[in-house]
C-alpha positions as YAML, in Angstrom:
chain: A
units: angstrom
residues:
- id: 1
  name: MET
  ca: [-16.23, 7.28, -9.82]
- id: 2
  name: ASP
  ca: [-15.40, 6.71, -13.51]
- id: 3
  name: ALA
  ca: [-15.63, 2.93, -13.99]
- id: 4
  name: ALA
  ca: [-13.68, 3.22, -17.25]
- id: 5
  name: ARG
  ca: [-10.63, 4.95, -15.78]
- id: 6
  name: LEU
  ca: [-8.77, 1.68, -15.11]
- id: 7
  name: ALA
  ca: [-10.84, -0.65, -17.29]
- id: 8
  name: GLY
  ca: [-8.85, -3.63, -18.52]
- id: 9
  name: ARG
  ca: [-6.15, -3.16, -15.89]
- id: 10
  name: ALA
  ca: [-5.26, -5.86, -13.38]
- id: 11
  name: ALA
  ca: [-4.32, -4.68, -9.90]
- id: 12
  name: ILE
  ca: [-2.85, -6.41, -6.86]
- id: 13
  name: VAL
  ca: [-3.33, -4.89, -3.41]
- id: 14
  name: THR
  ca: [-1.38, -6.49, -0.59]
- id: 15
  name: GLY
  ca: [-2.80, -6.34, 2.92]
- id: 16
  name: ALA
  ca: [-6.18, -5.65, 1.33]
- id: 17
  name: ALA
  ca: [-8.46, -7.77, 3.50]
- id: 18
  name: ARG
  ca: [-9.18, -5.00, 5.99]
- id: 19
  name: GLY
  ca: [-8.53, -1.39, 6.87]
- id: 20
  name: ILE
  ca: [-6.95, 1.03, 4.42]
- id: 21
  name: GLY
  ca: [-5.96, -1.79, 2.06]
- id: 22
  name: ALA
  ca: [-9.62, -2.69, 1.60]
- id: 23
  name: VAL
  ca: [-10.37, 0.97, 0.81]
- id: 24
  name: TYR
  ca: [-7.71, 0.88, -1.95]
- id: 25
  name: ALA
  ca: [-9.16, -2.36, -3.34]
- id: 26
  name: ARG
  ca: [-12.69, -0.94, -3.45]
- id: 27
  name: ALA
  ca: [-11.50, 2.24, -5.15]
- id: 28
  name: LEU
  ca: [-9.55, 0.35, -7.82]
- id: 29
  name: ALA
  ca: [-12.53, -1.91, -8.51]
- id: 30
  name: ALA
  ca: [-14.86, 1.10, -8.74]
- id: 31
  name: ALA
  ca: [-12.46, 2.61, -11.29]
- id: 32
  name: GLY
  ca: [-12.84, -0.51, -13.44]
- id: 33
  name: ALA
  ca: [-9.77, -2.53, -12.50]
- id: 34
  name: ASP
  ca: [-9.74, -6.28, -11.91]
- id: 35
  name: VAL
  ca: [-8.47, -6.74, -8.36]
- id: 36
  name: VAL
  ca: [-6.43, -9.36, -6.53]
- id: 37
  name: ILE
  ca: [-6.80, -9.17, -2.76]
- id: 38
  name: ALA
  ca: [-3.51, -10.49, -1.40]
- id: 39
  name: ASP
  ca: [-3.52, -11.07, 2.35]
- id: 40
  name: VAL
  ca: [-2.94, -13.64, 5.07]
- id: 41
  name: LEU
  ca: [-6.45, -13.05, 6.43]
- id: 42
  name: GLU
  ca: [-8.55, -15.54, 4.50]
- id: 43
  name: SER
  ca: [-12.11, -14.98, 5.72]
- id: 44
  name: PRO
  ca: [-12.23, -11.16, 5.36]
- id: 45
  name: GLY
  ca: [-10.22, -11.38, 2.14]
- id: 46
  name: GLU
  ca: [-12.66, -13.79, 0.54]
- id: 47
  name: ALA
  ca: [-15.59, -11.70, 1.78]
- id: 48
  name: LEU
  ca: [-14.12, -8.58, 0.19]
- id: 49
  name: ALA
  ca: [-13.64, -10.41, -3.13]
- id: 50
  name: ARG
  ca: [-17.33, -11.36, -3.10]
- id: 51
  name: GLU
  ca: [-18.25, -7.77, -2.29]
- id: 52
  name: LEU
  ca: [-16.22, -6.42, -5.22]
- id: 53
  name: LEU
  ca: [-17.76, -8.94, -7.61]
- id: 54
  name: ALA
  ca: [-21.16, -7.50, -6.75]
- id: 55
  name: THR
  ca: [-20.21, -3.86, -7.26]
- id: 56
  name: ARG
  ca: [-20.81, -3.64, -11.00]
- id: 57
  name: ALA
  ca: [-21.53, -5.75, -14.06]
- id: 58
  name: GLY
  ca: [-18.39, -7.46, -15.31]
- id: 59
  name: ALA
  ca: [-16.42, -6.83, -12.12]
- id: 60
  name: ARG
  ca: [-13.66, -9.35, -11.45]
- id: 61
  name: ALA
  ca: [-11.91, -9.94, -8.14]
- id: 62
  name: VAL
  ca: [-10.13, -12.83, -6.47]
- id: 63
  name: PHE
  ca: [-8.55, -13.47, -3.09]
- id: 64
  name: VAL
  ca: [-5.05, -14.98, -3.00]
- id: 65
  name: ARG
  ca: [-3.63, -15.93, 0.37]
- id: 66
  name: THR
  ca: [-0.27, -14.18, 0.48]
- id: 67
  name: ASP
  ca: [2.35, -13.78, 3.17]
- id: 68
  name: VAL
  ca: [4.60, -11.04, 1.76]
- id: 69
  name: THR
  ca: [7.56, -12.39, 3.77]
- id: 70
  name: SER
  ca: [7.38, -15.66, 1.81]
- id: 71
  name: GLU
  ca: [9.06, -15.63, -1.59]
- id: 72
  name: GLY
  ca: [6.98, -18.65, -2.56]
- id: 73
  name: ASP
  ca: [3.76, -16.85, -1.65]
- id: 74
  name: THR
  ca: [4.63, -13.68, -3.56]
- id: 75
  name: ALA
  ca: [5.56, -15.71, -6.65]
- id: 76
  name: ARG
  ca: [2.26, -17.58, -6.36]
- id: 77
  name: MET
  ca: [0.44, -14.25, -6.02]
- id: 78
  name: ALA
  ca: [1.87, -13.10, -9.33]
- id: 79
  name: ARG
  ca: [1.04, -16.41, -11.05]
- id: 80
  name: ALA
  ca: [-2.52, -16.36, -9.72]
- id: 81
  name: THR
  ca: [-3.02, -12.82, -11.04]
- id: 82
  name: ILE
  ca: [-1.90, -13.83, -14.52]
- id: 83
  name: GLU
  ca: [-4.07, -16.96, -14.41]
- id: 84
  name: ALA
  ca: [-7.10, -14.91, -13.37]
- id: 85
  name: PHE
  ca: [-6.66, -11.78, -15.49]
- id: 86
  name: GLY
  ca: [-3.88, -12.44, -18.00]
- id: 87
  name: ARG
  ca: [-1.68, -9.53, -16.95]
- id: 88
  name: ILE
  ca: [-0.39, -7.43, -14.04]
- id: 89
  name: ASP
  ca: [-0.68, -3.66, -14.42]
- id: 90
  name: ILE
  ca: [-0.79, -2.29, -10.89]
- id: 91
  name: LEU
  ca: [0.76, -3.32, -7.59]
- id: 92
  name: VAL
  ca: [-0.18, -1.49, -4.39]
- id: 93
  name: ASN
  ca: [2.33, -2.55, -1.74]
- id: 94
  name: ASN
  ca: [0.18, -1.90, 1.32]
- id: 95
  name: ALA
  ca: [0.85, -4.90, 3.59]
- id: 96
  name: ALA
  ca: [2.59, -3.82, 6.78]
- id: 97
  name: ILE
  ca: [2.73, -4.36, 10.51]
- id: 98
  name: TYR
  ca: [1.10, -1.45, 12.31]
- id: 99
  name: LEU
  ca: [-2.12, -2.56, 13.96]
- id: 100
  name: ASP
  ca: [-0.30, -5.34, 15.83]
- id: 101
  name: LEU
  ca: [2.56, -3.21, 17.15]
- id: 102
  name: GLU
  ca: [3.13, -2.74, 20.83]
- id: 103
  name: ARG
  ca: [2.20, 0.63, 22.28]
- id: 104
  name: LYS
  ca: [4.83, 3.35, 22.07]
- id: 105
  name: ARG
  ca: [8.01, 2.66, 23.96]
- id: 106
  name: PRO
  ca: [11.68, 3.77, 23.95]
- id: 107
  name: PHE
  ca: [13.82, 2.44, 21.10]
- id: 108
  name: ASP
  ca: [16.08, 0.47, 23.44]
- id: 109
  name: GLU
  ca: [13.15, -1.57, 24.77]
- id: 110
  name: ILE
  ca: [12.30, -2.95, 21.33]
- id: 111
  name: THR
  ca: [13.51, -6.53, 21.01]
- id: 112
  name: VAL
  ca: [15.64, -7.77, 18.14]
- id: 113
  name: GLU
  ca: [12.85, -10.18, 17.27]
- id: 114
  name: GLU
  ca: [10.26, -7.40, 16.99]
- id: 115
  name: TRP
  ca: [12.65, -5.20, 14.98]
- id: 116
  name: ASP
  ca: [13.29, -8.02, 12.51]
- id: 117
  name: ARG
  ca: [9.58, -8.84, 12.21]
- id: 118
  name: VAL
  ca: [8.63, -5.23, 11.39]
- id: 119
  name: LEU
  ca: [11.46, -4.70, 8.89]
- id: 120
  name: THR
  ca: [10.82, -8.06, 7.25]
- id: 121
  name: VAL
  ca: [7.16, -7.37, 6.58]
- id: 122
  name: ASN
  ca: [7.28, -3.62, 5.95]
- id: 123
  name: ALA
  ca: [10.46, -3.37, 3.86]
- id: 124
  name: ARG
  ca: [11.52, -6.79, 2.62]
- id: 125
  name: GLY
  ca: [7.90, -7.61, 1.80]
- id: 126
  name: VAL
  ca: [7.74, -4.62, -0.56]
- id: 127
  name: TRP
  ca: [10.91, -5.74, -2.34]
- id: 128
  name: GLN
  ca: [9.68, -9.33, -2.66]
- id: 129
  name: CYS
  ca: [6.34, -8.30, -4.14]
- id: 130
  name: VAL
  ca: [8.02, -6.06, -6.71]
- id: 131
  name: LYS
  ca: [10.44, -8.86, -7.51]
- id: 132
  name: ALA
  ca: [7.46, -11.16, -8.15]
- id: 133
  name: VAL
  ca: [5.54, -8.86, -10.51]
- id: 134
  name: ALA
  ca: [8.43, -7.12, -12.29]
- id: 135
  name: PRO
  ca: [9.08, -9.84, -14.91]
- id: 136
  name: THR
  ca: [5.48, -9.64, -16.13]
- id: 137
  name: MET
  ca: [5.48, -5.84, -16.18]
- id: 138
  name: GLN
  ca: [8.81, -5.86, -18.04]
- id: 139
  name: ARG
  ca: [7.41, -8.18, -20.71]
- id: 140
  name: GLN
  ca: [4.36, -5.94, -21.03]
- id: 141
  name: GLY
  ca: [6.53, -2.85, -21.29]
- id: 142
  name: CYS
  ca: [4.48, -1.01, -18.67]
- id: 143
  name: GLY
  ca: [3.34, -1.11, -15.06]
- id: 144
  name: LYS
  ca: [2.47, 0.91, -11.99]
- id: 145
  name: ILE
  ca: [3.98, 0.15, -8.60]
- id: 146
  name: ILE
  ca: [2.67, 2.12, -5.63]
- id: 147
  name: ASN
  ca: [4.49, 1.58, -2.34]
- id: 148
  name: ILE
  ca: [2.80, 2.72, 0.86]
- id: 149
  name: SER
  ca: [5.27, 4.50, 3.13]
- id: 150
  name: SER
  ca: [4.28, 6.86, 5.96]
- id: 151
  name: ALA
  ca: [4.74, 10.50, 6.95]
- id: 152
  name: VAL
  ca: [6.50, 9.22, 10.08]
- id: 153
  name: ALA
  ca: [9.57, 8.71, 7.88]
- id: 154
  name: TYR
  ca: [9.81, 12.51, 7.63]
- id: 155
  name: VAL
  ca: [8.98, 13.47, 11.20]
- id: 156
  name: GLY
  ca: [10.78, 10.65, 13.04]
- id: 157
  name: THR
  ca: [7.88, 9.90, 15.36]
- id: 158
  name: PRO
  ca: [9.28, 8.60, 18.68]
- id: 159
  name: GLY
  ca: [8.20, 5.31, 20.21]
- id: 160
  name: PHE
  ca: [7.98, 3.45, 16.88]
- id: 161
  name: VAL
  ca: [11.59, 3.53, 15.71]
- id: 162
  name: HIS
  ca: [11.32, 0.15, 13.95]
- id: 163
  name: TYR
  ca: [8.17, 1.25, 12.09]
- id: 164
  name: VAL
  ca: [9.73, 4.60, 11.17]
- id: 165
  name: ALA
  ca: [12.86, 2.87, 9.87]
- id: 166
  name: SER
  ca: [10.82, 0.43, 7.80]
- id: 167
  name: LYS
  ca: [8.77, 3.21, 6.18]
- id: 168
  name: ALA
  ca: [11.91, 5.25, 5.44]
- id: 169
  name: ALA
  ca: [13.31, 2.13, 3.76]
- id: 170
  name: VAL
  ca: [10.23, 2.03, 1.52]
- id: 171
  name: ILE
  ca: [11.08, 5.52, 0.23]
- id: 172
  name: GLY
  ca: [14.63, 4.42, -0.57]
- id: 173
  name: LEU
  ca: [13.38, 1.28, -2.29]
- id: 174
  name: THR
  ca: [10.96, 3.35, -4.34]
- id: 175
  name: ARG
  ca: [13.73, 5.57, -5.68]
- id: 176
  name: ALA
  ca: [16.11, 2.73, -6.47]
- id: 177
  name: LEU
  ca: [13.41, 0.60, -8.12]
- id: 178
  name: ALA
  ca: [12.25, 3.58, -10.19]
- id: 179
  name: ARG
  ca: [15.78, 3.84, -11.61]
- id: 180
  name: GLU
  ca: [16.00, 0.12, -12.34]
- id: 181
  name: LEU
  ca: [12.57, -0.30, -13.90]
- id: 182
  name: GLY
  ca: [12.09, 3.01, -15.69]
- id: 183
  name: GLY
  ca: [13.56, 1.69, -18.92]
- id: 184
  name: CYS
  ca: [10.57, -0.64, -19.22]
- id: 185
  name: ASN
  ca: [8.06, 2.18, -18.67]
- id: 186
  name: ILE
  ca: [7.31, 0.94, -15.18]
- id: 187
  name: SER
  ca: [6.53, 3.75, -12.75]
- id: 188
  name: VAL
  ca: [7.44, 3.27, -9.10]
- id: 189
  name: ASN
  ca: [6.12, 5.82, -6.63]
- id: 190
  name: ALA
  ca: [5.25, 5.97, -2.95]
- id: 191
  name: VAL
  ca: [2.41, 7.40, -0.90]
- id: 192
  name: ALA
  ca: [3.19, 8.57, 2.63]
- id: 193
  name: PRO
  ca: [-0.05, 8.89, 4.62]
- id: 194
  name: GLY
  ca: [-0.32, 10.99, 7.72]
- id: 195
  name: LEU
  ca: [-1.97, 9.74, 10.89]
- id: 196
  name: VAL
  ca: [-5.29, 8.24, 9.85]
- id: 197
  name: SER
  ca: [-8.08, 8.23, 12.40]
- id: 198
  name: ASN
  ca: [-8.96, 4.54, 12.38]
- id: 199
  name: ASP
  ca: [-9.05, 1.64, 14.83]
- id: 200
  name: ALA
  ca: [-5.30, 1.01, 14.61]
- id: 201
  name: SER
  ca: [-4.37, 4.61, 15.38]
- id: 202
  name: ALA
  ca: [-6.93, 4.78, 18.19]
- id: 203
  name: ARG
  ca: [-5.42, 1.69, 19.81]
- id: 204
  name: LEU
  ca: [-1.85, 2.95, 19.56]
- id: 205
  name: ASN
  ca: [-2.39, 6.62, 20.40]
- id: 206
  name: PRO
  ca: [-4.37, 8.45, 23.11]
- id: 207
  name: PRO
  ca: [-7.33, 10.62, 21.97]
- id: 208
  name: GLU
  ca: [-5.48, 13.83, 22.78]
- id: 209
  name: TYR
  ca: [-2.64, 12.85, 20.43]
- id: 210
  name: LEU
  ca: [-5.08, 12.26, 17.58]
- id: 211
  name: ALA
  ca: [-6.71, 15.63, 18.26]
- id: 212
  name: GLN
  ca: [-3.32, 17.32, 18.32]
- id: 213
  name: ALA
  ca: [-2.41, 15.72, 14.98]
- id: 214
  name: SER
  ca: [-5.57, 17.13, 13.41]
- id: 215
  name: GLN
  ca: [-4.78, 20.65, 14.65]
- id: 216
  name: ALA
  ca: [-1.19, 20.46, 13.36]
- id: 217
  name: ARG
  ca: [-2.43, 20.18, 9.77]
- id: 218
  name: ALA
  ca: [-3.07, 23.03, 7.39]
- id: 219
  name: ILE
  ca: [-6.42, 21.34, 6.75]
- id: 220
  name: ARG
  ca: [-7.58, 20.99, 10.34]
- id: 221
  name: ARG
  ca: [-9.63, 17.85, 10.54]
- id: 222
  name: ALA
  ca: [-9.21, 14.15, 11.16]
- id: 223
  name: MET
  ca: [-7.75, 12.18, 8.27]
- id: 224
  name: VAL
  ca: [-9.81, 9.25, 6.98]
- id: 225
  name: PRO
  ca: [-8.69, 6.36, 4.71]
- id: 226
  name: GLU
  ca: [-10.69, 7.77, 1.79]
- id: 227
  name: ASP
  ca: [-8.38, 10.80, 1.76]
- id: 228
  name: LEU
  ca: [-5.73, 8.54, 0.21]
- id: 229
  name: VAL
  ca: [-7.84, 7.22, -2.65]
- id: 230
  name: GLY
  ca: [-7.33, 10.08, -5.10]
- id: 231
  name: THR
  ca: [-3.54, 9.87, -4.96]
- id: 232
  name: VAL
  ca: [-3.48, 6.08, -5.32]
- id: 233
  name: LEU
  ca: [-5.84, 6.17, -8.31]
- id: 234
  name: PHE
  ca: [-3.81, 8.93, -9.94]
- id: 235
  name: LEU
  ca: [-0.59, 6.92, -9.57]
- id: 236
  name: ALA
  ca: [-2.35, 3.81, -10.91]
- id: 237
  name: SER
  ca: [-3.70, 5.61, -13.97]
- id: 238
  name: PRO
  ca: [-2.16, 6.70, -17.30]
- id: 239
  name: GLU
  ca: [-2.34, 10.29, -16.04]
- id: 240
  name: SER
  ca: [0.87, 9.70, -14.04]
- id: 241
  name: ASP
  ca: [2.84, 7.87, -16.75]
- id: 242
  name: PHE
  ca: [5.74, 10.36, -16.63]
- id: 243
  name: ILE
  ca: [6.02, 10.43, -12.84]
- id: 244
  name: THR
  ca: [8.35, 8.00, -11.06]
- id: 245
  name: GLY
  ca: [10.59, 7.80, -8.03]
- id: 246
  name: GLN
  ca: [8.43, 10.26, -6.09]
- id: 247
  name: THR
  ca: [6.87, 10.12, -2.63]
- id: 248
  name: PHE
  ca: [3.53, 11.87, -2.20]
- id: 249
  name: VAL
  ca: [2.82, 12.94, 1.38]
- id: 250
  name: VAL
  ca: [-0.93, 12.91, 1.95]
- id: 251
  name: ASP
  ca: [-1.55, 14.31, 5.41]
- id: 252
  name: GLY
  ca: [-3.54, 17.52, 5.10]
- id: 253
  name: GLY
  ca: [-0.45, 19.70, 5.20]
- id: 254
  name: ALA
  ca: [1.29, 18.65, 8.41]
- id: 255
  name: VAL
  ca: [4.56, 17.78, 6.64]
- id: 256
  name: MET
  ca: [5.69, 20.22, 3.96]
- id: 257
  name: GLY
  ca: [8.98, 20.19, 2.12]
...
């Protein structure tokens, strides 16, 4: 990977301590960005920061404990990024509740408490993180915001209605924020991953469902987290400066439209 592609850029990745978020953080660091790992999971987050520091000469990475549902935490996340790196160029809004969801069940069995928890993290958390970094990006006159949605927003996957609703909300937020921030040369786009074959998906879905998902794609294989890296790096780079308000479905060709 070209270590100069994002050299001098400061990136925040929420929910970066593990899973796909950690893959994004590693890819941004490998492309030359300074990286803030923003997560509630302290031990793995700090370990990942140490790992990134060792990846190349001059690499910079810090862990900032961040609960995206806390306005105080998201404001502190932005301040810590400026203190560490002097600027904020990239925000990857990845933090979401998925791994900890209950197994699939009918929509009318979901409790109000669980509905509110999922929407608060997955939708309000995105808005709060953008709200925290936008003033800095506006002063800079540039910025890249990448919101992680999901292909379930297009297919309406049953059994996870609260998750589907939250990821559809992310697409709406992306479009509205792109309109509001475009005048400051801030791009706001979304990535909608398909079903990734990882521990979370394996826990929530039976093996036959994962196999079926692979066969439903134009590219008939399991999807891995690294399949998302190219799109995220493109949206974080100057190559996408004239693209905003868009949602990129990355799922091997299961959803087309």
